[in-house]
Each structure stands twice: as C-alpha cells, then as structure tokens.
C-alpha positions as CSV (number, residue, x, y, z in Angstrom):
1,X,-51.3,80.5,8.8
2,X,-48.4,78.4,7.9
3,X,-48.4,77.3,4.3
4,X,-49.5,73.7,3.5
5,X,-46.3,73.1,1.6
6,X,-44.1,73.8,4.5
7,X,-42.6,70.6,5.8
8,X,-41.1,70.3,9.3
9,X,-40.6,67.5,11.9
10,X,-42.1,67.9,15.3
11,X,-39.7,67.5,18.2
12,X,-40.6,66.2,21.6
13,X,-39.3,67.9,24.8
14,X,-38.6,65.3,27.4
15,X,-38.8,66.1,31.0
16,X,-35.6,67.2,32.7
17,X,-35.8,64.5,35.4
18,X,-35.1,61.1,33.9
19,X,-33.6,58.0,35.4
20,X,-32.9,54.6,34.0
21,X,-32.3,51.3,35.5
22,X,-28.8,49.9,35.5
23,X,-27.6,46.3,36.0
24,X,-24.9,47.5,38.4
25,X,-26.9,49.8,40.8
26,X,-30.1,51.7,41.1
27,X,-29.5,55.5,41.0
28,X,-31.0,58.1,43.3
29,X,-34.3,59.3,41.9
30,X,-34.0,62.7,43.6
31,X,-30.8,63.5,41.7
32,X,-31.5,65.5,38.5
33,X,-29.9,64.6,35.3
34,X,-28.4,67.2,32.9
35,X,-30.9,68.6,30.4
36,X,-31.0,66.4,27.3
37,X,-30.5,67.7,23.8
38,X,-33.6,68.1,21.6
39,X,-33.2,65.3,19.1
40,X,-35.7,63.9,16.6
41,X,-37.2,60.6,17.5
42,X,-37.4,58.1,14.7
43,X,-40.7,56.3,14.2
44,X,-39.1,53.0,15.2
45,X,-38.0,54.2,18.5
46,X,-41.3,55.8,19.3
47,X,-42.8,52.3,19.9
48,X,-43.2,51.1,23.4
49,X,-43.9,53.0,26.6
50,X,-40.3,53.4,27.7
51,X,-37.4,54.1,25.4
52,X,-33.8,55.1,26.1
53,X,-33.0,57.0,22.9
54,X,-31.9,60.2,24.7
55,X,-29.7,58.6,27.3
56,X,-26.3,60.4,27.2
57,X,-24.1,57.2,27.1
58,X,-24.0,55.1,24.0
59,X,-25.5,51.6,24.0
60,X,-24.2,48.4,22.4
61,X,-27.5,47.5,20.8
62,X,-31.1,48.5,20.5
63,X,-33.1,49.3,23.8
64,X,-35.4,46.3,23.4
65,X,-32.4,44.0,23.4
66,X,-30.6,45.9,26.1
67,X,-33.6,46.2,28.4
68,X,-33.4,42.6,29.6
69,X,-29.8,43.0,30.6
70,X,-30.5,46.3,32.5
71,X,-32.7,44.6,35.0
72,X,-31.3,44.7,38.6
73,X,-29.6,41.5,39.5
74,X,-30.8,40.0,42.7
75,X,-29.8,36.7,44.3
76,X,-33.2,35.3,43.7
77,X,-33.1,36.0,39.9
78,X,-30.1,34.4,38.3
79,X,-28.9,35.4,34.8
80,X,-31.1,33.9,32.1
81,X,-28.5,32.9,29.5
82,X,-25.2,31.2,30.2
83,X,-22.9,29.0,28.1
84,X,-21.0,26.5,30.2
85,X,-19.3,23.1,29.8
86,X,-21.1,20.5,31.8
87,X,-19.0,18.0,33.7
88,X,-21.9,15.8,34.7
89,X,-20.8,12.2,35.0
90,X,-24.2,10.8,34.0
91,X,-24.2,12.1,30.4
92,X,-20.5,12.7,29.8
93,X,-18.8,10.3,27.3
94,X,-15.7,11.1,25.2
95,X,-15.8,11.4,21.4
96,X,-18.4,13.8,20.0
97,X,-19.8,17.1,21.2
98,X,-23.6,17.2,22.0
99,X,-25.9,20.0,23.2
100,X,-28.1,19.3,26.2
101,X,-30.8,21.4,27.8
102,X,-30.6,22.6,31.5
103,X,-33.7,24.1,33.2
104,X,-33.6,27.3,35.2
105,X,-34.7,26.9,38.9
106,X,-36.9,30.0,38.9
107,X,-38.4,30.2,35.4
108,X,-40.2,27.4,33.5
109,X,-38.6,26.0,30.4
110,X,-39.4,27.8,27.1
111,X,-42.2,30.2,28.4
112,X,-42.2,33.7,27.0
113,X,-41.5,36.5,29.6
114,X,-42.6,40.1,29.5
115,X,-40.1,42.3,27.7
116,X,-38.2,39.4,26.2
117,X,-37.5,39.6,22.5
118,X,-38.0,35.9,22.1
119,X,-39.2,33.1,24.4
120,X,-36.7,32.0,26.9
121,X,-34.1,29.7,25.4
122,X,-32.8,26.7,27.1
123,X,-29.3,26.7,28.6
124,X,-27.2,24.5,26.5
125,X,-23.9,22.7,27.4
126,X,-21.4,20.8,25.3
127,X,-21.1,17.1,26.0
128,X,-18.9,14.4,24.5
129,X,-20.3,11.3,22.8
130,X,-18.4,8.5,21.0
131,X,-17.9,9.1,17.3
132,X,-19.2,6.4,14.8
133,X,-15.7,5.2,13.9
134,X,-14.7,4.7,17.6
135,X,-17.7,2.4,18.0
136,X,-15.8,-0.1,15.9
137,X,-12.3,0.8,17.2
138,X,-11.6,-2.8,18.2
139,X,-12.5,-4.1,14.8
140,X,-10.6,-1.4,13.0
141,X,-7.5,-2.3,15.1
142,X,-7.8,-5.9,14.0
143,X,-8.0,-4.9,10.3
144,X,-5.0,-2.5,10.6
145,X,-2.8,-5.1,12.3
146,X,-3.8,-7.7,9.6
147,X,-2.8,-5.3,6.8
148,X,0.5,-4.6,8.5
149,X,1.5,-8.2,8.7
150,X,0.5,-8.8,5.0
151,X,3.1,-6.4,3.7
152,X,5.8,-7.5,1.2
153,X,8.8,-6.4,3.4
154,X,11.4,-8.9,4.5
155,X,9.8,-11.2,7.1
156,X,11.4,-12.3,10.3
157,X,11.7,-15.9,9.0
158,X,11.7,-17.4,5.6
159,X,9.2,-20.2,5.1
160,X,9.3,-23.0,2.4
161,X,12.9,-22.2,1.5
162,X,14.8,-24.4,4.0
163,X,17.0,-26.0,1.4
164,X,17.9,-22.8,-0.3
165,X,18.6,-21.1,3.0
166,X,20.9,-23.9,4.0
167,X,22.8,-23.7,0.7
168,X,23.3,-19.9,0.8
169,X,24.4,-20.0,4.5
170,X,26.9,-22.8,3.8
171,X,28.3,-20.8,0.8
172,X,28.8,-17.7,2.9
173,X,30.5,-19.6,5.7
174,X,32.8,-21.5,3.4
175,X,33.9,-18.5,1.3
176,X,33.6,-15.3,3.3
177,X,34.4,-16.6,6.8
178,X,37.1,-19.0,5.4
179,X,38.5,-16.2,3.2
180,X,38.1,-18.3,0.0
181,X,37.0,-16.3,-3.1
182,X,34.1,-17.8,-5.1
183,X,30.9,-17.0,-6.9
184,X,27.2,-18.0,-6.6
185,X,24.4,-17.4,-9.1
186,X,20.8,-17.5,-7.8
187,X,18.0,-17.8,-10.3
188,X,14.2,-17.9,-10.0
189,X,11.0,-16.3,-11.2
190,X,9.9,-13.0,-9.6
191,X,8.4,-13.2,-6.2
192,X,10.0,-16.6,-5.3
193,X,12.0,-15.1,-2.3
194,X,15.5,-14.8,-3.8
195,X,16.4,-11.4,-2.5
196,X,14.4,-11.7,0.7
197,X,16.0,-15.0,1.6
198,X,19.5,-13.6,1.0
199,X,18.9,-10.4,3.0
200,X,17.6,-12.4,5.9
201,X,20.6,-14.7,5.9
202,X,23.0,-11.7,5.8
203,X,21.2,-10.1,8.8
204,X,21.4,-13.4,10.8
205,X,25.1,-13.8,10.0
206,X,26.0,-10.2,10.6
207,X,28.3,-11.1,13.6
208,X,30.2,-13.7,11.7
209,X,30.5,-11.6,8.5
210,X,31.3,-8.4,10.4
211,X,35.0,-8.3,9.4
212,X,34.2,-8.3,5.7
213,X,33.0,-5.5,3.4
214,X,29.5,-6.0,2.1
215,X,28.3,-4.2,-1.1
216,X,24.7,-4.6,-2.3
217,X,23.8,-3.2,-5.7
218,X,20.5,-3.3,-7.6
219,X,21.6,-3.2,-11.3
220,X,18.2,-1.8,-12.3
221,X,19.3,1.5,-10.8
222,X,22.3,1.8,-13.2
223,X,22.1,3.9,-16.3
224,X,24.4,1.6,-18.2
225,X,26.2,-1.6,-17.7
226,X,29.6,0.2,-17.5
227,X,28.5,2.2,-14.5
228,X,28.8,-1.0,-12.4
229,X,32.6,-0.5,-12.1
230,X,32.3,3.1,-10.8
231,X,29.6,2.1,-8.4
232,X,31.7,-0.7,-6.9
233,X,34.7,1.6,-6.6
234,X,32.7,4.3,-4.8
235,X,31.1,1.9,-2.3
236,X,34.4,0.1,-1.7
237,X,36.9,3.0,-1.4
238,X,34.7,6.0,-1.0
239,X,33.1,8.3,-3.5
240,X,35.7,10.1,-5.7
241,X,38.7,8.2,-4.1
242,X,39.3,6.2,-7.3
243,X,39.0,8.1,-10.6
244,X,36.4,6.4,-12.7
245,X,37.8,7.2,-16.1
246,X,39.6,5.4,-18.9
247,X,39.2,2.1,-20.6
248,X,41.7,0.5,-18.2
249,X,39.6,1.4,-15.1
250,X,38.2,-2.2,-14.8
251,X,41.8,-3.5,-14.6
252,X,42.8,-0.9,-12.0
253,X,39.7,-1.9,-10.0
254,X,40.7,-5.6,-10.3
255,X,44.2,-4.7,-9.0
256,X,42.6,-3.1,-5.9
257,X,40.5,-6.2,-5.3
258,X,43.6,-8.4,-5.4
259,X,45.6,-6.3,-2.9
260,X,45.7,-6.9,0.8
261,X,42.6,-6.2,2.8
262,X,39.4,-7.7,4.2
263,X,37.1,-10.0,2.2
264,X,34.6,-8.2,-0.1
265,X,31.1,-9.6,-0.5
266,X,29.5,-8.2,-3.7
267,X,25.8,-8.9,-4.2
268,X,24.4,-7.9,-7.6
269,X,20.6,-8.1,-7.8
270,X,19.0,-8.1,-11.3
271,X,22.3,-9.2,-12.7
272,X,20.9,-9.8,-16.2
273,X,20.6,-6.0,-16.6
274,X,24.4,-5.8,-17.1
275,X,24.0,-6.9,-20.7
276,X,26.6,-5.3,-23.0
277,X,28.3,-5.8,-26.3
278,X,30.1,-9.2,-26.2
279,X,29.0,-9.5,-22.6
280,X,32.3,-8.0,-21.6
281,X,31.0,-6.6,-18.3
282,X,29.6,-9.9,-17.1
283,X,32.7,-11.8,-18.1
284,X,34.9,-9.4,-16.2
285,X,32.8,-9.6,-13.0
286,X,32.7,-13.4,-13.0
287,X,36.5,-13.5,-13.5
288,X,37.2,-11.3,-10.5
289,X,36.8,-14.0,-7.8
290,X,39.3,-16.3,-9.6
291,X,42.1,-13.8,-10.0
292,X,45.3,-14.5,-8.1
293,X,45.1,-13.3,-4.5
294,X,41.5,-12.2,-5.0
295,X,39.5,-11.3,-2.0
296,X,36.1,-11.0,-3.7
297,X,33.0,-13.2,-3.1
298,X,30.4,-12.7,-5.8
299,X,26.6,-13.4,-5.5
300,X,24.5,-12.7,-8.6
301,X,20.7,-12.7,-8.6
302,X,18.5,-12.9,-11.8
303,X,15.4,-14.5,-13.2
304,X,17.0,-16.5,-16.0
305,X,17.9,-20.0,-15.1
306,X,20.6,-20.5,-17.8
307,X,22.2,-17.1,-17.8
308,X,25.7,-18.5,-17.4
309,X,25.1,-21.2,-20.0
310,X,23.2,-19.2,-22.7
311,X,24.6,-15.6,-22.3
312,X,28.1,-16.6,-21.0
313,X,29.2,-19.6,-23.1
314,X,32.9,-18.9,-22.7
315,X,32.6,-19.8,-19.0
316,X,32.2,-23.4,-20.1
317,X,35.8,-23.2,-21.4
318,X,37.0,-22.2,-18.0
319,X,35.3,-24.4,-15.4
320,X,37.1,-22.7,-12.6
321,X,35.3,-19.4,-13.4
322,X,31.8,-21.1,-13.6
323,X,29.7,-20.0,-10.6
324,X,27.8,-22.3,-8.2
325,X,24.1,-22.4,-9.3
326,X,21.0,-22.3,-7.0
327,X,17.5,-22.1,-8.4
328,X,14.3,-20.9,-6.5
329,X,11.3,-22.7,-7.9
330,X,7.9,-20.9,-7.9
331,X,5.8,-21.3,-4.7
332,X,3.2,-24.0,-4.8
333,X,-0.3,-23.7,-3.4
334,X,0.5,-25.3,-0.1
335,X,3.6,-23.1,0.4
336,X,1.6,-19.9,-0.3
337,X,-1.0,-21.0,2.2
338,X,1.7,-21.6,4.8
339,X,3.2,-18.2,4.2
340,X,-0.1,-16.3,4.5
341,X,-1.2,-18.3,7.6
342,X,2.1,-17.6,9.3
343,X,1.6,-13.9,8.7
344,X,-1.9,-14.0,10.1
345,X,-0.7,-15.9,13.2
346,X,1.2,-12.7,14.3
347,X,-2.1,-10.9,14.8
348,X,-3.7,-11.6,18.3
349,X,-7.3,-12.5,18.5
350,X,-9.7,-13.8,15.8
351,X,-8.5,-14.1,12.2
352,X,-9.8,-11.7,9.6
353,X,-9.3,-14.0,6.6
354,X,-11.3,-17.1,6.2
355,X,-9.5,-20.4,5.6
356,X,-11.4,-21.1,2.4
357,X,-10.4,-17.6,1.1
358,X,-6.7,-18.3,1.8
359,X,-6.9,-21.6,-0.1
360,X,-8.7,-19.9,-3.0
361,X,-6.1,-17.1,-3.3
362,X,-3.2,-19.5,-3.1
363,X,-4.7,-21.7,-5.8
364,X,-5.3,-18.8,-8.1
365,X,-1.8,-17.3,-7.7
366,X,0.1,-20.5,-7.9
367,X,-1.7,-21.4,-11.2
368,X,-0.2,-18.4,-13.0
369,X,3.0,-17.2,-11.3
370,X,3.7,-18.7,-7.9
371,X,4.5,-15.2,-6.7
372,X,4.1,-15.0,-2.9
373,X,4.2,-11.2,-3.1
374,X,1.2,-11.2,-5.4
375,X,-0.7,-13.4,-3.0
376,X,0.0,-11.1,-0.1
377,X,-1.1,-8.1,-2.1
378,X,-4.4,-9.8,-3.0
379,X,-5.2,-10.7,0.6
380,X,-4.3,-7.2,1.8
381,X,-6.5,-5.5,-0.8
382,X,-9.4,-7.8,0.2
383,X,-9.0,-6.8,3.9
384,X,-9.1,-3.1,2.8
385,X,-12.4,-3.7,1.0
386,X,-14.0,-5.4,4.1
387,X,-12.7,-2.6,6.4
388,X,-14.2,0.1,4.2
389,X,-17.5,-1.7,4.3
390,X,-17.5,-2.0,8.0
391,X,-16.7,1.7,8.5
392,X,-19.5,2.8,6.2
393,X,-21.9,0.5,8.0
394,X,-20.8,2.0,11.4
395,X,-21.6,5.5,10.1
396,X,-25.0,4.5,8.9
397,X,-25.9,2.7,12.2
398,X,-24.8,5.7,14.3
399,X,-27.2,8.0,12.4
400,X,-30.1,5.6,12.6
401,X,-32.4,6.1,15.6
402,X,-33.0,2.4,15.8
403,X,-30.3,0.7,17.7
404,X,-29.1,-2.6,16.1
405,X,-27.2,-5.4,17.7
406,X,-23.5,-5.1,17.5
407,X,-22.4,-7.8,14.9
408,X,-19.2,-9.8,15.2
409,X,-16.0,-9.4,13.2
410,X,-16.7,-9.5,9.5
411,X,-14.2,-11.8,7.8
412,X,-12.7,-11.8,4.3
413,X,-14.4,-14.5,2.2
414,X,-14.3,-15.9,-1.3
415,X,-16.3,-13.1,-2.9
416,X,-13.8,-10.5,-1.7
417,X,-10.7,-12.4,-3.0
418,X,-12.5,-13.0,-6.3
419,X,-13.4,-9.3,-6.5
420,X,-9.7,-8.3,-6.0
421,X,-8.4,-10.8,-8.6
422,X,-11.1,-9.6,-11.1
423,X,-10.3,-5.9,-10.6
424,X,-6.5,-6.2,-10.5
425,X,-5.8,-9.1,-12.9
426,X,-8.9,-9.0,-15.0
427,X,-10.0,-12.4,-13.8
428,X,-7.3,-14.0,-15.9
429,X,-6.1,-16.3,-13.1
430,X,-7.4,-19.8,-13.7
431,X,-7.0,-22.5,-11.1
432,X,-4.6,-25.3,-11.9
433,X,-6.0,-28.5,-13.3
434,X,-4.2,-31.9,-13.3
435,X,-0.8,-31.8,-11.8
436,X,-0.2,-29.3,-9.1
437,X,3.4,-28.9,-10.1
438,X,2.6,-27.6,-13.5
439,X,-0.3,-25.1,-13.9
440,X,-2.7,-25.2,-16.8
441,X,-1.8,-21.8,-18.3
442,X,1.8,-22.9,-18.7
443,X,0.7,-26.2,-20.2
444,X,-1.3,-24.4,-22.9
445,X,1.5,-22.0,-23.6
446,X,4.0,-24.9,-24.1
447,X,1.6,-26.7,-26.4
448,X,1.2,-23.5,-28.4
449,X,4.9,-23.2,-28.7
450,X,5.1,-26.8,-29.9
451,X,2.6,-26.2,-32.6
452,X,4.5,-23.2,-33.9
453,X,7.9,-24.9,-33.9
454,X,6.4,-28.0,-35.7
455,X,4.9,-26.0,-38.5
456,X,7.6,-23.4,-39.1
457,X,10.5,-25.7,-38.2
458,X,12.4,-23.0,-36.4
459,X,14.0,-23.0,-33.0
460,X,12.7,-19.5,-31.9
461,X,9.3,-17.8,-32.1
462,X,8.3,-14.2,-31.5
463,X,6.3,-13.6,-28.3
464,X,3.5,-11.8,-30.3
465,X,3.0,-14.7,-32.6
466,X,3.1,-17.2,-29.7
467,X,0.5,-15.2,-27.8
468,X,-1.9,-15.1,-30.7
469,X,-1.7,-18.9,-31.1
470,X,-2.0,-19.4,-27.3
471,X,-5.2,-17.2,-27.2
472,X,-6.8,-19.4,-29.9
473,X,-5.9,-22.6,-28.1
474,X,-7.5,-21.1,-24.9
475,X,-10.7,-20.2,-26.7
476,X,-11.0,-23.7,-28.2
477,X,-10.8,-25.2,-24.7
478,X,-13.1,-22.5,-23.2
479,X,-10.3,-21.2,-20.9
480,X,-9.7,-17.5,-20.2
481,X,-6.2,-16.7,-21.4
482,X,-3.8,-14.1,-20.2
483,X,-2.7,-10.9,-22.0
484,X,0.7,-10.3,-23.6
485,X,2.4,-9.0,-20.5
486,X,1.2,-11.9,-18.4
487,X,2.3,-14.2,-21.2
488,X,5.8,-12.8,-20.9
489,X,5.7,-13.7,-17.2
490,X,4.6,-17.2,-18.0
491,X,7.6,-17.5,-20.3
492,X,9.9,-16.4,-17.5
493,X,8.4,-19.1,-15.3
494,X,9.0,-21.7,-18.0
495,X,12.5,-20.5,-18.4
496,X,13.1,-20.9,-14.6
497,X,11.9,-24.5,-15.0
498,X,14.4,-25.1,-17.8
499,X,11.7,-25.9,-20.4
500,X,12.1,-22.8,-22.7
501,X,14.7,-20.1,-23.2
502,X,13.7,-16.5,-23.4
503,X,15.5,-13.6,-25.1
504,X,13.8,-10.4,-24.0
505,X,13.5,-7.2,-26.1
506,X,12.6,-3.6,-25.3
507,X,9.2,-4.4,-26.9
508,X,7.6,-7.4,-25.4
509,X,6.1,-8.5,-28.7
510,X,9.5,-8.8,-30.2
511,X,11.0,-11.1,-27.5
512,X,12.1,-14.5,-28.7
513,X,11.0,-17.8,-27.1
514,X,12.3,-21.3,-27.9
515,X,12.1,-24.9,-26.5
516,X,15.1,-26.3,-24.7
517,X,13.9,-29.9,-24.6
518,X,12.4,-32.5,-27.0
519,X,8.7,-33.1,-27.5
520,X,8.7,-36.4,-25.5
521,X,10.4,-34.6,-22.6
522,X,7.8,-31.9,-22.8
523,X,4.9,-34.4,-22.5
524,X,6.7,-36.0,-19.6
525,X,7.2,-32.6,-17.9
526,X,3.6,-31.5,-18.4
527,X,2.4,-34.8,-17.0
528,X,-0.8,-34.5,-19.0
529,X,-0.7,-36.6,-22.2
530,X,-4.4,-36.3,-22.8
531,X,-4.3,-32.5,-23.0
532,X,-1.1,-32.2,-25.0
533,X,-2.1,-35.1,-27.3
534,X,-5.4,-33.6,-28.2
535,X,-3.9,-30.2,-29.0
536,X,-1.0,-31.7,-31.0
537,X,-3.2,-34.1,-33.0
538,X,-5.5,-31.3,-34.1
539,X,-2.6,-29.3,-35.4
540,X,-2.1,-25.6,-35.9
541,X,-4.4,-25.4,-38.9
542,X,-7.4,-26.4,-36.7
543,X,-6.9,-23.4,-34.4
544,X,-6.2,-21.0,-37.3
545,X,-9.4,-21.8,-39.1
C-alpha cells in the first residue's frame, strides 16, 4: 500500500495516432505521428473535448484561440475577421475617420458560433468624415482674411494724408532729384502716419531716386546719441571702412559728405532720442545739409511739434539752417472710419465688421489719441473674439445628435468692440463731446493745467501733480479719467497741437508740462466756453476739498 503522504501527479498516455486540422491542408489520417512525450497536463488544458497541448510544433496562442483559425478554408466559408479600408462612394467623405459595420454573406451579424471565444464581431472599415472646423471653413477663411487686412503694416495707399503726401513728394523731387541739399522736420503724435507715409512715398519714387543713396535709421535702436555718427558712416561707406574714433570724427564725416558723389538721403526716425549735452549732436546734423558743396538731404521724424524751436533755439539765429516743417495732425473720427472701411473692402464677400461697430471704435479712439494703429488693433482683436466663438459653437454642434440650421456669418458688433476696449484700455476711452476737433479728455487736461498755473503762478507743472488734479476734475464731472501713462500721451497730443510744451523725463511722473498760449487763446482753441468757464470759476480749491 502506498503511503498516504506520498504525493505524485498522474500522467495520461495519449494514443500514438493523432492528427490535427491545419488551415493549409488536411493531413492523411493513415499516416502515424511520432510517439509524443509524456508530459503533465495542466488543469486548465484538460477542459474541453479536444486539446492540442501535445502537438510537437509550438503555437502562437492558446488552443481555444487558435482553433478557429485552424478550420479548413473553403470557398464557401470566407475568413471571419478582416480589416480593410472601404472605398464606397456612398459613405465616403473626407475629413475624419469613422468605423462602419459590414455584414458577412454567410453568417448573420453578431450571432455566437460554436467554438468561438466571443460572439462574431462586425467587420469594421475606416471612413472619412468632415471635421467640425471644416464645416465652417468658409467662415473661418473670411475671418482670417479680415484679420490680415487689419494689420498695422505699411498699406498700399495712404488715406486722409493727401496734403502731407504732396508736400513730402515735392520736397524729395526738389532736393534729391534736383541735387539741392536741404532738411525737413516731420512732427506728429504717435500713430498719425508719419513713418508709413514717408516709406510709401519712397517706394513709389524708387525709380526717380534710384541714383541717390538712401539711409534710414531709427534712433531708438542707438545706445547713445553719439552712435549716430558711426552708424551713418557704416551705412554710407561700409562697416569698418571709416574709423569711428576720436572727437574729430564728426568733422571727418562731414568732409566725406561734402566730397564728390551721389546725393545722400538721410532719414532719422524718432529724432528726439538724439538728445545730448548742449544738443551738440542735433546741431551738427542739422548743419550738414548747409555746408559748402554738401550732398546731404535730411528728413527728421519726431513727436514734438516745436523740437527745432524749443530744443534747438540757436537755429533761429541761422535761418538758413532751419528745416522745413510739416505736422501730421491726429486722425479724426471720419478719417479713422475711412481707413478701416478701406481695409475691409479688400476682403471679398460679406463684411465681418458691422458699420455701427466701426463708427463706435473710431469715436472712442479719436476721443483719446487719434491713433489709427490703435483703431486697427481694436478691430482685429474683436474679430478674433468672434472667430473663437464661432469655432467653439461649431465643435458643440458637431457633437450634438440634433442637426441645427447652418446660421449665417456672425459679425462683429458694438458689444465686441466695447469688450476689447474695456479689456485693453480699462474702459478709459470716452467719446468726444462738443467739438469733434478737440476731444473731451484733452479739454479737461488743459483746464486742469490752467488751474495749476493760476494758483502756483509757475510756467511748468509736474505730470504727477497735473494728473492728480485732472483726476479730481474728471470725478467732479462724472467722467472716467485716464491713468498716468495715458495722461502722458494726451500731453503729447496737446504738444502736437501747439497748446502745451512737454519736457519728458525717465520717470513719467517727473515730466514737465507748460502752456504755450494765453488763457483766452485756450478757450478759443477748446471751443467750449461753458465747460472751461465752469471749471475755472470754481477754482482749484473746489476740487481739492
């Protein structure tokens, strides 16, 4: 008797004759197979009437999974699973992949078969369907084209600047083409089209000015005002050709400019950045065109209207060195509307911006700065907001099972323009009241300056003190005032109008502002005696209490 503690595993002797079904061919049943080895059979593989655990060749997976594949293949029984790309013209549409079911001709769809591990699965094929964004491709294209034309790059034509364009063109023809040296100073507030207008004229007159040497320098890129001499020499003669060293270098450069050669057109943008001790740099540059045998034509661009009178008083003693002056006034509401509409006319089809929205944007921008670039930025940002909303709506509708009607083109309205102005400028833009030529914010700032000069009896006031008084005047009239940085921009605009003078500092609060005209002239310029009279009669003490 074997002991009860003895443990052993029973082995099963399989018959020597064994065949299995192959998917390639059915073997001869009379042919004997080699005797199999005696191997233990695991409990899992004992299940089922037929198992293939002792087949000599190795299998890729378990017998139950392999059994279906080992069935003989006949023409009447096609393979059950097959992944294919359907090219059916009825359901094919480009854009997004979609799975579709295809029924087998012999077996019903999704019915379990004997020996299958799972019920029969459907044959799936990949199909293309339009993506949600492509459903609104036409609208997206319209929004994209509108944003492109609303950029601040140099346009093909300059609008609302016909007189200024004519004056610059005549100056270039008389001095560069006629080889007559001279100088021109262009002033105006930021965004009034000074640089854009000049660049467009230079591009149009390229053939006539082809024989001359043109040098364009933005003085904001210079580290110091003395670097202007070395920069001019490098662009005129080549980098390193003229040694930029020594105190006498400006004189050596002036000698080169008076020697024989083609005419030189020198354009200095942001010219007021060349501020130096005694203004020696600016004096030297303005004297170059009037040297004997000079071949230099100078065009300076800056924001200050009276740069040559206030910063360079010695030019008054030499009238021949005084440049020709040209001022660019801020854009009015009608001019801004014309510029924006001209840009939108370049887009074919229906307009994205509503006419009332354009008028609203122009009125807001012209009341504070008259900057056309700011108006274009506001309109472009509003288009981006509407475009983002349309895209999100397209995605939601594509996922919804209920099909909705395709709406028309969504336009930019007053709420979108108001939202952009509120986000970017803090809703500080207030529409002009009274005269269109002089905005309300500038009127209040001038009245505040009048109050301070009357009380302190000084000619100049700090910008920080002026902004504090201006804020109190705005609160008393229930008007939203601008912050200190915008107040500095307003002073620049008033300077371009010739009403105040501005002496900027590194800190905006320390900048100095003063009146250039008398009180009666101020009231006449403001063209609003009721407003100025009420503010001046109350006095500064009323607003301080």
